[in-house]
N, C-alpha and C positions, 0 to 999 in steps of 0.2 A: 509627467503624467504617464507616458507610455512605459518608461523604465519602471516606474512604481508598479504598474499593472503587470509587467512581465515578471517582476520579482514575486509579486503576490501569486501569480499563476504557477510559477516554478515551485513555490513553497507548497501550494495545494497539491501539485502533482507529486511531490515527494511524499506528502502525507498519504496520498492515495496509494502510491507504490508500497509504502510501509504497511498499510492496512491489508493490501492484497497479499503481501508476503506473509503476514501473520495468518491470514485466512488459509493460505495454501499449506502452511505448516500445521495448522489445526486439522485440516482435512487429511493430511498425511498421517498424523497421529491417530486419527479416528480409523483410517484404513488399516493401519498396523494393528490397532486394537481389535478390529473385526476379524482380521486374518488370524 
């Protein structure tokens, strides 16, 4: 059970990191566009 939960949490964490990376890239593009 614990191992399964850890795996699930790690997967969620990876997804969150990916979403954050995408958001940062989008903000960078918008900044460049405004500049």
